[in-house]
Residue frames as a rotation matrix with the C-alpha (Angstrom) as fourth column:
MET 1
-0.521 0.295 0.801 88.27
-0.677 0.429 -0.598 86.12
-0.520 -0.854 -0.024 104.72
TYR 2
0.376 0.779 0.501 85.58
-0.216 0.600 -0.771 84.64
-0.901 0.182 0.394 102.48
HIS 3
-0.075 -0.338 0.938 85.96
0.785 0.560 0.265 82.91
-0.615 0.756 0.223 99.13
GLY 4
0.448 0.152 0.881 86.96
0.750 -0.600 -0.277 85.70
0.487 0.785 -0.383 96.77
GLY 5
0.850 -0.109 -0.516 87.57
0.290 -0.721 0.630 89.13
-0.440 -0.685 -0.581 98.25
LYS 6
0.744 -0.645 -0.176 91.07
-0.643 -0.618 -0.452 90.56
0.182 0.450 -0.874 97.89
ALA 7
0.783 -0.424 0.456 92.90
-0.027 0.708 0.706 87.32
-0.622 -0.565 0.542 98.77
ARG 8
0.520 -0.601 0.606 94.96
0.848 0.451 -0.280 87.07
-0.105 0.659 0.744 95.57
GLN 9
0.415 -0.330 0.848 95.75
0.343 -0.806 -0.482 90.76
0.843 0.490 -0.221 95.33
ALA 10
0.984 0.156 -0.081 96.37
0.131 -0.345 0.930 91.25
0.117 -0.926 -0.360 99.05
PRO 11
0.342 -0.918 -0.202 100.17
0.797 0.169 0.580 90.72
-0.498 -0.359 0.789 99.07
HIS 12
-0.333 -0.459 0.824 100.66
0.864 -0.498 0.072 93.27
0.377 0.736 0.562 96.28
ILE 13
0.459 0.579 0.674 98.32
0.226 -0.809 0.542 95.83
0.859 -0.097 -0.502 97.85
ALA 14
0.924 -0.131 -0.360 99.92
0.358 -0.041 0.933 95.41
-0.137 -0.991 0.009 101.28
ARG 15
-0.041 -0.995 0.093 103.39
0.958 -0.013 0.286 95.96
-0.284 0.100 0.954 99.79
ALA 16
-0.206 0.023 0.978 102.20
0.604 -0.783 0.146 99.14
0.770 0.621 0.147 98.08
LEU 17
0.800 0.556 0.226 100.73
0.136 -0.535 0.834 100.39
0.584 -0.636 -0.504 101.36
ARG 18
0.671 -0.619 -0.409 103.90
0.605 0.138 0.784 99.68
-0.429 -0.773 0.467 103.32
ALA 19
-0.261 -0.810 0.525 105.99
0.965 -0.238 0.113 101.36
0.033 0.536 0.844 100.64
SER 20
0.058 0.373 0.926 103.82
0.406 -0.856 0.320 104.47
0.912 0.357 -0.201 100.84
ALA 21
0.598 0.258 -0.759 104.28
0.790 -0.028 0.613 104.78
0.137 -0.966 -0.221 104.60
GLN 22
0.022 -0.678 0.734 107.38
0.362 -0.679 -0.638 107.02
0.932 0.280 0.230 104.48
GLY 23
-0.871 -0.461 0.170 107.60
-0.013 -0.325 -0.946 107.10
0.491 -0.826 0.277 108.27
ARG 24
-0.084 0.916 0.393 103.87
-0.882 -0.252 0.398 106.86
0.464 -0.314 0.829 108.97
THR 25
-0.937 -0.288 -0.200 102.98
-0.156 0.853 -0.498 104.25
0.314 -0.435 -0.844 111.61
HIS 26
-0.458 0.868 0.193 99.18
-0.319 0.042 -0.947 104.47
-0.830 -0.495 0.258 111.75
TYR 27
-0.990 0.126 -0.060 96.94
0.001 0.433 0.901 102.38
0.140 0.893 -0.429 109.48
LEU 28
-0.382 0.924 -0.010 93.25
-0.496 -0.214 -0.841 102.88
-0.780 -0.316 0.540 108.72
GLU 29
-0.977 0.211 -0.035 90.99
0.084 0.531 0.843 100.54
0.196 0.821 -0.536 106.78
PRO 30
-0.677 0.735 0.047 87.42
-0.567 -0.480 -0.669 101.94
-0.469 -0.479 0.742 106.82
PHE 31
0.429 0.761 -0.486 85.94
-0.895 0.429 -0.118 99.18
0.119 0.486 0.866 104.61
VAL 32
-0.290 -0.773 0.564 87.59
-0.850 0.479 0.219 96.22
-0.439 -0.416 -0.796 106.33
GLY 33
0.422 0.522 -0.741 85.38
-0.842 0.529 -0.108 93.53
0.336 0.670 0.662 104.80
GLY 34
0.907 -0.018 -0.421 87.25
0.039 0.998 0.041 90.22
0.420 -0.054 0.906 104.71
GLY 35
0.833 -0.531 0.153 90.43
-0.348 -0.289 0.892 91.61
-0.429 -0.797 -0.426 106.25
ASN 36
0.785 -0.540 0.304 92.81
0.620 0.686 -0.381 90.24
-0.003 0.488 0.873 103.65
ILE 37
0.273 -0.697 0.664 94.86
0.162 -0.647 -0.745 93.44
0.948 0.310 -0.064 103.63
LEU 38
0.659 0.080 0.748 94.56
-0.629 -0.486 0.607 94.15
0.412 -0.870 -0.270 107.36
VAL 39
0.940 -0.243 0.240 96.27
0.014 0.730 0.683 90.92
-0.342 -0.639 0.690 108.44
ARG 40
0.469 -0.801 0.373 99.29
0.851 0.297 -0.432 91.77
0.235 0.520 0.821 106.28
MET 41
0.523 -0.261 0.812 99.95
-0.123 -0.965 -0.231 95.18
0.844 0.020 -0.537 107.80
PRO 42
-0.489 -0.858 -0.155 102.70
0.037 0.156 -0.987 95.60
0.871 -0.488 -0.045 110.44
THR 43
0.376 0.634 -0.676 101.50
0.695 0.290 0.658 94.63
0.613 -0.717 -0.332 113.91
SER 44
-0.460 -0.611 -0.644 103.80
0.875 -0.434 -0.213 97.32
-0.149 -0.661 0.735 115.31
TRP 45
-0.834 0.226 0.504 101.59
0.047 -0.880 0.473 99.98
0.550 0.417 0.723 113.72
HIS 46
-0.659 0.751 -0.043 98.49
-0.135 -0.175 -0.975 101.44
-0.740 -0.637 0.217 115.35
ARG 47
-0.957 0.289 0.008 95.78
0.105 0.322 0.941 99.79
0.270 0.901 -0.339 113.24
VAL 48
-0.493 0.868 -0.063 92.13
-0.389 -0.285 -0.876 100.82
-0.778 -0.407 0.478 113.00
ALA 49
-0.973 0.231 -0.008 89.63
0.114 0.510 0.853 98.70
0.201 0.828 -0.523 111.04
THR 50
-0.562 0.820 -0.112 86.00
-0.275 -0.312 -0.909 99.71
-0.781 -0.480 0.401 110.65
ASP 51
-0.893 0.427 0.142 82.89
0.291 0.308 0.906 98.97
0.343 0.850 -0.399 108.65
THR 52
-0.571 0.756 0.318 79.24
-0.787 -0.615 0.050 100.02
0.234 -0.222 0.947 108.71
HIS 53
0.146 0.627 -0.765 78.09
-0.326 0.761 0.561 96.41
0.934 0.168 0.315 109.09
PRO 54
0.230 -0.048 0.972 77.52
-0.965 -0.144 0.221 95.64
0.129 -0.988 -0.079 112.81
ASP 55
0.950 0.155 0.271 77.52
-0.205 0.964 0.167 91.84
-0.235 -0.214 0.948 112.42
LEU 56
0.651 -0.759 -0.034 80.83
0.286 0.287 -0.914 91.93
0.704 0.585 0.403 110.59
ILE 57
-0.068 -0.680 0.730 82.51
-0.574 -0.572 -0.586 94.03
0.816 -0.459 -0.351 113.28
LEU 58
0.519 0.309 0.797 81.04
-0.841 0.349 0.413 91.80
-0.150 -0.885 0.441 116.01
MET 59
0.981 -0.180 -0.068 82.58
0.153 0.944 -0.291 88.81
0.117 0.276 0.954 114.24
TRP 60
0.271 -0.943 0.195 86.02
0.102 -0.173 -0.980 90.44
0.957 0.285 0.049 113.99
GLN 61
-0.001 -0.239 0.971 85.95
-0.872 -0.476 -0.118 91.46
0.490 -0.847 -0.207 117.63
ALA 62
0.783 0.365 0.503 84.91
-0.578 0.727 0.371 87.97
-0.230 -0.582 0.780 118.73
VAL 63
0.828 -0.542 -0.143 87.62
0.355 0.705 -0.614 86.25
0.434 0.458 0.776 116.69
GLN 64
0.098 -0.807 0.582 90.17
-0.286 -0.583 -0.760 88.74
0.953 -0.092 -0.288 118.00
HIS 65
-0.116 -0.072 0.991 89.24
-0.978 -0.167 -0.126 87.76
0.174 -0.983 -0.051 121.58
GLY 66
-0.744 -0.453 0.491 89.35
-0.573 0.811 -0.118 84.01
-0.345 -0.369 -0.863 121.05
TRP 67
0.275 0.911 0.307 86.08
-0.486 0.407 -0.773 82.93
-0.830 0.063 0.555 119.43
THR 68
-0.861 -0.486 0.148 86.40
-0.152 0.525 0.838 80.12
-0.485 0.699 -0.526 116.90
PRO 69
-0.137 0.853 -0.504 83.69
-0.965 -0.229 -0.125 80.19
-0.222 0.469 0.855 114.20
PRO 70
0.441 0.376 0.815 81.98
-0.255 0.923 -0.287 76.93
-0.861 -0.081 0.503 113.23
THR 71
-0.686 -0.722 -0.096 83.60
-0.360 0.222 0.906 74.78
-0.633 0.656 -0.412 110.58
ARG 72
-0.825 0.493 0.276 80.22
0.530 0.506 0.681 73.82
0.196 0.708 -0.679 109.15
VAL 73
-0.639 0.717 -0.277 77.05
-0.455 -0.644 -0.615 75.80
-0.620 -0.267 0.738 108.50
THR 74
-0.587 0.500 0.637 74.05
0.674 0.737 0.042 73.86
-0.449 0.454 -0.770 107.26
GLU 75
-0.740 0.373 0.560 71.55
0.311 -0.548 0.776 75.34
0.596 0.749 0.290 104.85
ASN 76
0.342 0.894 -0.289 68.93
0.688 -0.029 0.725 75.36
0.640 -0.447 -0.625 107.60
GLU 77
0.134 -0.397 -0.908 71.29
0.870 -0.392 0.299 77.20
-0.475 -0.830 0.293 109.97
TYR 78
-0.854 -0.445 0.271 72.02
0.519 -0.679 0.519 79.64
-0.047 0.584 0.811 107.15
ARG 79
-0.254 0.853 0.457 68.30
0.399 -0.338 0.852 80.41
0.881 0.399 -0.255 106.77
GLN 80
0.506 0.451 -0.735 67.86
0.835 -0.043 0.549 80.83
0.215 -0.892 -0.398 110.52
GLN 81
-0.244 -0.714 -0.656 70.73
0.803 -0.528 0.277 83.29
-0.544 -0.459 0.702 110.81
ARG 82
-0.581 0.052 0.812 69.36
0.654 -0.565 0.503 85.42
0.485 0.823 0.295 108.00
THR 83
0.211 0.775 0.596 66.66
0.061 -0.619 0.783 86.78
0.976 -0.129 -0.178 110.33
ALA 84
0.300 -0.178 -0.937 68.54
0.922 0.307 0.237 86.46
0.246 -0.935 0.256 113.64
THR 85
0.981 -0.030 -0.191 69.67
0.051 -0.915 0.401 89.39
-0.187 -0.403 -0.896 115.79
PRO 86
0.566 -0.824 -0.040 73.16
-0.501 -0.305 -0.810 90.81
0.655 0.478 -0.585 115.13
SER 87
0.812 -0.368 0.453 75.92
-0.243 0.492 0.836 88.54
-0.530 -0.789 0.310 116.46
PRO 88
-0.232 -0.954 -0.189 79.40
-0.759 0.056 0.649 87.23
-0.608 0.294 -0.737 115.59
LEU 89
-0.490 0.088 0.867 77.80
0.285 0.956 0.064 84.01
-0.824 0.279 -0.493 114.31
ARG 90
0.622 0.768 0.150 75.42
0.447 -0.191 -0.874 85.91
-0.643 0.611 -0.462 112.05
GLY 91
0.530 -0.513 -0.675 78.33
-0.677 -0.736 0.028 87.98
-0.511 0.442 -0.737 110.72
PHE 92
-0.562 -0.771 0.301 80.30
-0.470 0.596 0.650 84.83
-0.681 0.224 -0.698 109.97
THR 93
-0.252 0.541 0.803 77.36
0.523 0.774 -0.358 82.97
-0.814 0.329 -0.478 108.43
GLY 94
0.670 0.658 -0.343 76.15
0.125 -0.555 -0.822 85.85
-0.732 0.508 -0.454 106.29
TYR 95
0.441 -0.599 -0.668 79.50
-0.869 -0.472 -0.150 86.19
-0.225 0.647 -0.729 104.54
ALA 96
-0.507 -0.831 0.227 81.46
-0.755 0.556 0.349 82.96
-0.416 0.006 -0.909 104.97
ALA 97
-0.499 0.372 0.782 78.61
0.255 0.926 -0.278 80.60
-0.828 0.061 -0.557 104.08
SER 98
0.631 0.703 -0.328 77.45
-0.074 -0.367 -0.927 82.66
-0.772 0.609 -0.180 101.10
TRP 99
0.325 -0.503 0.801 78.72
0.904 0.415 -0.106 82.06
-0.279 0.758 0.589 97.62
GLY 100
0.080 -0.402 0.912 81.11
0.667 -0.659 -0.349 84.81
0.741 0.636 0.215 96.60
GLY 101
-0.658 -0.395 -0.641 81.01
0.753 -0.345 -0.561 86.32
0.001 -0.852 0.524 100.08
LYS 102
-0.640 0.519 0.567 77.92
-0.141 -0.805 0.577 88.39
0.756 0.289 0.588 99.28
TRP 103
-0.872 0.235 0.429 75.90
-0.462 -0.109 -0.880 89.08
-0.160 -0.966 0.204 102.44
PHE 104
-0.315 0.746 0.587 73.27
0.015 0.622 -0.783 86.33
-0.949 -0.238 -0.207 102.56
GLY 105
-0.192 0.159 -0.968 73.41
-0.903 -0.414 0.111 86.26
-0.384 0.896 0.223 98.79
GLY 106
0.633 0.430 -0.644 72.69
-0.647 0.751 -0.134 82.54
0.426 0.502 0.753 98.59
TYR 107
0.728 -0.327 0.602 73.94
-0.329 0.604 0.726 79.46
-0.601 -0.727 0.332 100.41
GLY 108
0.169 -0.790 -0.589 77.43
-0.984 -0.164 -0.062 78.66
-0.048 0.591 -0.806 99.17
ARG 109
0.799 -0.011 0.601 78.11
-0.009 0.999 0.031 75.25
-0.601 -0.030 0.798 97.66
HIS 110
0.283 -0.781 -0.556 81.50
-0.958 -0.249 -0.138 74.33
-0.031 0.572 -0.820 96.25
HIS 111
0.920 0.168 -0.354 82.52
-0.239 0.956 -0.168 70.95
0.310 0.239 0.920 94.88
LYS 112
0.186 -0.941 -0.283 86.14
0.249 0.324 -0.913 71.31
0.951 0.099 0.294 96.06
ILE 113
-0.843 -0.538 0.023 86.06
0.159 -0.290 -0.944 73.20
0.514 -0.792 0.330 99.37
ASP 114
0.169 0.831 -0.529 83.79
0.951 0.004 0.310 73.77
0.260 -0.556 -0.790 102.34
LEU 115
0.078 -0.153 0.985 83.43
0.245 -0.955 -0.167 77.54
0.966 0.254 -0.037 102.50
ALA 116
0.832 0.290 0.473 82.69
-0.352 -0.384 0.854 77.75
0.429 -0.877 -0.217 106.23
GLU 117
0.823 -0.559 -0.099 85.51
0.494 0.619 0.610 75.39
-0.280 -0.551 0.786 107.20
THR 118
0.080 -0.824 0.561 88.03
0.901 -0.181 -0.394 77.17
0.427 0.537 0.728 104.99
THR 119
0.189 0.061 0.980 87.05
-0.025 -0.997 0.067 80.59
0.982 -0.038 -0.187 106.34
SER 120
0.972 0.186 0.144 86.99
-0.153 0.036 0.987 79.46
0.178 -0.982 0.064 109.98
ARG 121
0.561 -0.825 -0.071 90.50
0.799 0.517 0.307 78.05
-0.216 -0.228 0.949 109.70
TRP 122
-0.027 -0.551 0.834 91.71
0.670 -0.630 -0.394 81.21
0.742 0.548 0.386 107.94
LEU 123
0.541 0.314 0.780 90.37
-0.259 -0.820 0.510 83.40
0.800 -0.478 -0.363 110.72
VAL 124
0.981 -0.192 -0.002 91.91
0.074 0.368 0.927 81.27
-0.177 -0.910 0.375 113.47
ASP 125
0.341 -0.909 0.241 95.25
0.939 0.317 -0.133 81.09
0.044 0.271 0.962 111.65
HIS 126
-0.234 -0.409 0.882 95.33
0.499 -0.829 -0.252 84.90
0.835 0.381 0.398 111.35
ARG 127
0.758 0.579 -0.301 94.15
0.530 -0.277 0.801 85.63
0.381 -0.767 -0.517 114.88
PRO 128
0.102 -0.777 -0.621 97.67
0.898 -0.196 0.394 86.71
-0.428 -0.598 0.678 116.02
ALA 129
-0.699 -0.384 0.603 97.65
0.661 -0.670 0.338 89.45
0.274 0.635 0.722 113.36
LEU 130
0.181 0.870 0.458 94.47
0.418 -0.490 0.765 90.90
0.890 0.053 -0.452 114.90
SER 131
0.173 -0.160 -0.972 96.09
0.984 -0.015 0.178 91.61
-0.043 -0.987 0.155 118.24
GLY 132
-0.519 -0.406 -0.752 95.85
0.534 -0.841 0.086 95.31
-0.667 -0.358 0.653 119.06
VAL 133
-0.805 0.284 0.520 93.58
0.394 -0.400 0.828 96.21
0.443 0.871 0.210 116.13
ASP 134
-0.727 0.629 -0.276 90.86
-0.124 -0.515 -0.848 98.73
-0.675 -0.582 0.452 117.02
PHE 135
-0.765 0.565 0.310 87.65
0.566 0.359 0.742 97.44
0.308 0.743 -0.594 115.42
ALA 136
-0.653 0.609 -0.451 84.61
0.006 -0.591 -0.807 99.72
-0.757 -0.530 0.382 115.31
CYS 137
-0.201 0.696 0.689 81.29
0.969 0.242 0.038 99.99
-0.141 0.676 -0.723 113.51
CYS 138
0.101 0.209 -0.973 81.14
0.169 -0.967 -0.190 103.40
-0.980 -0.145 -0.133 111.85
ASP 139
0.916 0.264 0.301 81.02
0.353 -0.177 -0.919 105.26
-0.189 0.948 -0.256 108.56
TYR 140
0.091 -0.947 0.308 84.23
0.984 0.038 -0.175 106.11
0.155 0.319 0.935 106.69
ARG 141
0.135 0.017 0.991 83.31
0.275 -0.961 -0.021 109.80
0.952 0.275 -0.135 107.00
ASP 142
0.978 0.206 -0.033 83.70
0.073 -0.189 0.979 109.55
0.196 -0.960 -0.200 110.77
HIS 143
0.381 -0.916 -0.128 87.47
0.853 0.294 0.432 109.32
-0.358 -0.274 0.893 110.31
HIS 144
0.988 -0.150 -0.024 89.86
-0.149 -0.931 -0.332 112.24
0.028 0.332 -0.943 109.89
PRO 145
0.556 -0.829 0.058 93.31
0.771 0.540 0.337 110.79
-0.310 -0.142 0.940 109.12
ASP 146
0.870 -0.353 -0.344 96.26
-0.387 -0.921 -0.035 113.16
-0.304 0.163 -0.938 108.88
GLN 147
0.408 -0.787 -0.462 99.96
-0.804 -0.070 -0.591 112.92
0.433 0.613 -0.661 108.03
HIS 148
-0.377 -0.542 0.751 100.50
-0.851 0.523 -0.050 110.01
-0.366 -0.658 -0.658 110.44
TRP 149
0.157 0.667 0.729 98.18
-0.317 0.733 -0.602 107.66
-0.935 -0.137 0.327 108.59
VAL 150
-0.931 -0.187 -0.313 98.34
-0.362 0.385 0.849 105.16
-0.038 0.904 -0.427 105.75
VAL 151
-0.139 0.973 0.182 94.82
-0.572 0.071 -0.817 104.46
-0.808 -0.218 0.547 104.48
TYR 152
-0.998 -0.048 -0.027 93.44
-0.049 0.569 0.821 101.70
-0.024 0.821 -0.570 102.29
CYS 153
-0.260 0.964 -0.052 89.89
-0.625 -0.209 -0.752 101.92
-0.736 -0.163 0.657 100.96
ASP 154
-0.991 0.114 0.070 87.98
0.130 0.691 0.711 99.17
0.033 0.714 -0.699 99.17
PRO 155
-0.574 0.810 -0.118 84.57
-0.517 -0.470 -0.715 100.86
-0.635 -0.350 0.689 98.83
PRO 156
0.241 0.717 0.654 81.49
0.412 0.535 -0.738 99.64
-0.879 0.447 -0.166 96.96
TYR 157
-0.764 -0.610 0.212 82.45
0.421 -0.222 0.879 99.96
-0.489 0.761 0.426 93.31
ARG 158
-0.409 0.598 -0.690 80.57
-0.606 -0.743 -0.285 102.39
-0.683 0.301 0.666 91.11
ASP 159
0.030 0.592 -0.805 77.84
-0.988 0.140 0.066 100.76
0.152 0.794 0.589 88.98
THR 160
-0.915 -0.313 -0.255 78.29
-0.263 0.941 -0.211 97.40
0.307 -0.126 -0.943 90.74
THR 161
-0.099 0.927 -0.362 75.15
0.029 0.367 0.930 95.33
0.995 0.081 -0.063 91.22
GLY 162
0.266 0.294 -0.918 73.65
0.890 0.291 0.351 96.03
0.370 -0.910 -0.184 94.63
TYR 163
-0.198 -0.411 -0.890 75.32
0.727 -0.671 0.148 99.43
-0.658 -0.618 0.432 94.91
LEU 164
-0.381 0.111 0.918 73.72
0.804 -0.450 0.389 101.29
0.457 0.886 0.082 92.03
HIS 165
0.278 0.490 0.826 72.00
-0.136 -0.831 0.539 103.40
0.951 -0.263 -0.164 94.67
GLY 166
0.934 0.248 -0.258 72.81
0.210 0.204 0.956 104.13
0.289 -0.947 0.138 98.28
PHE 167
0.251 -0.896 -0.365 76.52
0.774 -0.041 0.632 104.91
-0.582 -0.441 0.683 98.15
ASP 168
0.970 0.116 -0.214 77.56
0.006 -0.890 -0.456 108.43
-0.243 0.441 -0.864 97.16
HIS 169
0.433 -0.850 0.301 80.73
0.899 0.432 -0.072 107.98
-0.069 0.302 0.951 95.11
ASP 170
0.288 -0.312 0.906 81.21
0.320 -0.860 -0.397 111.70
0.903 0.404 -0.147 94.54
THR 171
0.796 0.031 0.605 81.19
-0.525 -0.464 0.714 112.31
0.303 -0.885 -0.353 98.30
PHE 172
0.854 -0.510 0.106 83.59
0.390 0.761 0.519 109.41
-0.345 -0.402 0.848 98.75
TRP 173
0.219 -0.828 0.517 86.19
0.906 -0.024 -0.422 110.86
0.361 0.560 0.745 96.36
HIS 174
0.427 -0.022 0.904 85.76
-0.137 -0.990 0.041 114.33
0.894 -0.141 -0.425 97.84
THR 175
0.940 -0.062 0.335 86.50
-0.329 0.095 0.940 112.84
-0.090 -0.994 0.069 101.25
MET 176
0.626 -0.757 0.188 89.55
0.756 0.648 0.093 111.01
-0.192 0.084 0.978 99.90
ASN 177
0.188 -0.541 0.820 90.89
0.529 -0.648 -0.548 114.29
0.828 0.537 0.165 98.52
GLN 178
0.690 0.103 0.717 90.42
-0.469 -0.691 0.551 115.89
0.552 -0.716 -0.428 101.93
TRP 179
0.922 -0.366 0.128 92.37
0.131 0.605 0.786 113.10
-0.365 -0.707 0.605 103.59
VAL 180
0.329 -0.828 0.454 95.20
0.916 0.163 -0.366 113.55
0.229 0.536 0.812 101.09
GLU 181
0.312 -0.160 0.936 95.20
0.054 -0.981 -0.186 117.30
0.948 0.109 -0.298 101.75
ASN 182
0.861 0.059 0.505 95.54
-0.487 -0.187 0.853 116.49
0.145 -0.981 -0.132 105.45
GLY 183
-0.001 -0.998 0.057 98.71
-1.000 0.000 -0.016 114.52
0.016 -0.057 -0.998 104.68
ALA 184
0.284 0.154 0.946 97.47
-0.391 0.920 -0.033 110.93
-0.875 -0.361 0.322 104.72
ALA 185
-0.789 -0.452 -0.416 98.80
-0.591 0.374 0.715 108.37
-0.167 0.810 -0.562 102.24
VAL 186
0.054 0.947 0.318 95.62
-0.533 0.296 -0.792 107.02
-0.844 -0.127 0.521 100.63
LEU 187
-0.932 -0.233 -0.278 95.26
-0.360 0.505 0.785 104.06
-0.043 0.831 -0.554 98.26
VAL 188
-0.063 0.991 0.117 91.88
-0.691 0.041 -0.722 103.09
-0.720 -0.126 0.682 96.81
SER 189
-0.876 -0.072 0.478 90.73
0.240 0.793 0.560 99.99
-0.419 0.605 -0.677 94.93
GLU 190
0.161 0.931 -0.329 88.15
-0.184 -0.299 -0.936 100.78
-0.970 0.211 0.124 92.23
PHE 191
0.311 0.019 0.950 87.45
0.851 0.440 -0.287 100.34
-0.423 0.898 0.120 88.54
ALA 192
0.081 -0.216 0.973 87.79
0.671 -0.710 -0.213 104.07
0.737 0.670 0.087 87.84
ALA 193
0.001 -0.162 -0.987 88.78
0.892 -0.446 0.074 107.26
-0.452 -0.880 0.144 89.65
PRO 194
0.884 0.297 -0.361 88.73
0.165 -0.921 -0.354 111.06
-0.437 0.253 -0.863 89.15
PRO 195
0.818 -0.537 0.207 91.38
0.168 -0.122 -0.978 112.60
0.551 0.834 -0.010 86.86
ASP 196
0.325 -0.741 0.587 93.64
-0.783 -0.559 -0.272 113.64
0.530 -0.371 -0.762 89.73
TRP 197
0.406 -0.218 0.888 94.13
-0.571 0.698 0.432 110.03
-0.714 -0.682 0.158 90.79
VAL 198
0.018 -0.528 -0.849 96.60
-0.959 0.231 -0.164 107.73
0.283 0.817 -0.502 89.03
GLY 199
0.940 0.336 -0.060 96.50
-0.318 0.928 0.196 103.95
0.122 -0.165 0.979 88.79
VAL 200
0.051 -0.969 0.243 99.53
-0.992 -0.020 0.128 102.26
-0.119 -0.247 -0.962 90.33
ARG 201
-0.890 -0.269 0.369 98.42
-0.230 0.962 0.147 98.68
-0.395 0.046 -0.918 89.75
ALA 202
-0.077 0.879 -0.471 95.82
-0.996 -0.044 0.080 97.02
0.050 0.476 0.878 87.52
LYS 203
-0.870 -0.096 0.483 94.20
-0.190 0.970 -0.149 93.61
-0.454 -0.221 -0.863 87.83
ASN 204
-0.625 0.681 -0.382 91.62
-0.419 0.121 0.900 91.91
0.659 0.722 0.209 85.64
ARG 205
-0.643 0.552 0.531 88.39
-0.403 0.346 -0.847 91.09
-0.651 -0.759 0.000 87.44
TYR 206
-0.958 0.260 -0.126 86.43
0.031 0.526 0.850 88.46
0.287 0.810 -0.511 85.56
LEU 207
-0.518 0.844 0.142 82.68
-0.827 -0.451 -0.335 88.92
-0.219 -0.291 0.931 85.30
SER 208
0.580 0.682 -0.446 81.90
-0.762 0.647 -0.002 85.41
0.287 0.341 0.895 84.06
GLU 209
0.643 -0.284 0.711 82.90
-0.363 0.705 0.610 81.98
-0.674 -0.651 0.350 85.27
ASN 210
0.696 -0.379 0.610 84.51
0.664 0.664 -0.344 81.06
-0.275 0.644 0.714 81.94
HIS 211
-0.021 -0.787 -0.617 86.70
0.419 -0.567 0.709 84.21
-0.908 -0.243 0.341 82.06
THR 212
-0.194 -0.003 0.981 85.38
0.980 -0.055 0.193 85.56
0.053 0.998 0.013 78.78
SER 213
0.437 0.381 0.815 84.38
0.339 -0.909 0.243 88.95
0.833 0.170 -0.526 80.19
HIS 214
0.058 -0.485 -0.873 86.40
0.997 -0.012 0.073 91.15
-0.046 -0.874 0.483 82.50
VAL 215
0.862 0.048 0.504 87.09
0.086 -0.995 -0.053 94.68
0.499 0.089 -0.862 83.66
GLN 216
-0.161 -0.980 -0.116 90.26
0.482 0.025 -0.876 96.18
0.861 -0.197 0.468 85.03
GLU 217
0.889 0.341 -0.307 90.36
0.411 -0.299 0.861 96.88
0.202 -0.892 -0.406 88.74
HIS 218
0.134 -0.865 0.484 92.96
0.204 -0.454 -0.867 99.48
0.970 0.215 0.115 89.72
LEU 219
0.272 -0.185 -0.944 94.78
0.942 -0.149 0.301 100.56
-0.196 -0.971 0.134 92.83
TRP 220
0.463 0.060 0.884 94.66
0.505 -0.838 -0.207 104.36
0.728 0.543 -0.418 92.81
ARG 221
-0.095 -0.517 -0.850 96.85
0.932 -0.346 0.106 107.02
-0.349 -0.783 0.515 94.42
SER 222
0.854 0.454 -0.256 96.35
0.372 -0.875 -0.309 110.79
-0.364 0.168 -0.916 94.36
ARG 223
0.345 -0.722 0.600 98.70
0.698 -0.229 -0.678 112.83
0.627 0.652 0.425 92.19
HIS 224
0.348 -0.113 0.931 98.75
-0.294 -0.956 -0.006 115.42
0.890 -0.272 -0.366 94.97
GLU 225
0.909 -0.037 -0.415 100.00
0.380 0.484 0.788 113.21
0.172 -0.874 0.454 97.77
TYR 226
0.346 -0.830 0.438 102.91
-0.451 -0.557 -0.698 114.75
0.823 0.044 -0.567 99.62
GLN 227
-0.212 -0.548 -0.809 105.36
0.467 0.670 -0.577 113.55
0.859 -0.500 0.114 102.22
PRO 228
0.751 0.616 -0.237 104.49
0.466 -0.241 0.851 114.09
0.467 -0.750 -0.468 105.88
ALA 229
-0.272 -0.748 0.606 106.20
-0.307 -0.529 -0.791 116.46
0.912 -0.401 -0.086 108.25
LEU 230
0.250 0.458 -0.853 105.83
0.497 0.696 0.519 114.18
0.831 -0.553 -0.054 111.23
GLY 231
-0.875 -0.477 0.081 105.57
0.150 -0.427 -0.892 115.49
0.459 -0.768 0.445 114.75
GLY 232
-0.498 0.720 0.484 103.02
-0.860 -0.479 -0.173 116.02
0.107 -0.503 0.858 117.48
HIS 233
-0.604 0.384 0.698 100.14
-0.187 0.783 -0.593 113.66
-0.774 -0.489 -0.401 118.06
PRO 234
-0.949 0.263 0.173 98.04
0.264 0.367 0.892 111.72
0.172 0.892 -0.417 115.52
């Protein structure tokens, strides 16, 4: 959605998810964020997209039902929305008008593009792909996917600025292992993973504007994933 995110990697990740389906027709994305992967998943599937951020989910629901976000957000409007009550507009402003898509992380200025206009048009263009998606505000641990589900997780990365505290990575990976044991096909984007997860794709993420410093971001899959014995109800 916003400048950055998974836009460049999205086609590759979506292909990997579709390839892992093996007959599964349910899709879960519990850290939906900018939705770059979500809009590339088959609309014939039952798709569930969630996040713990209420403003973000309100924005997705509003766009899904016909709301068109503004094509311009002034710096004054940006400051006003920072302390406003939760709303689709606040969700849009907090991410789309911020540099790097960081929640109210600083008013975004770009000498080549207007961040709000670009994001608004992207959302409207992809509105058809949102039809039928179940959006909800909840924690990833509220889900219990089984053998009918393909899951993509893009959680807060370990040791990333802003997430050094407050997100339990050990609990996250324990939960991912449980989902795999239940038969779900689970792919996770992260810099590193436990030993029983294998990287299926690597991508350099640059940490400086001049591209002199980078880390490798991987798409991980469990070594213990098995094929589903489909039947019954999801």
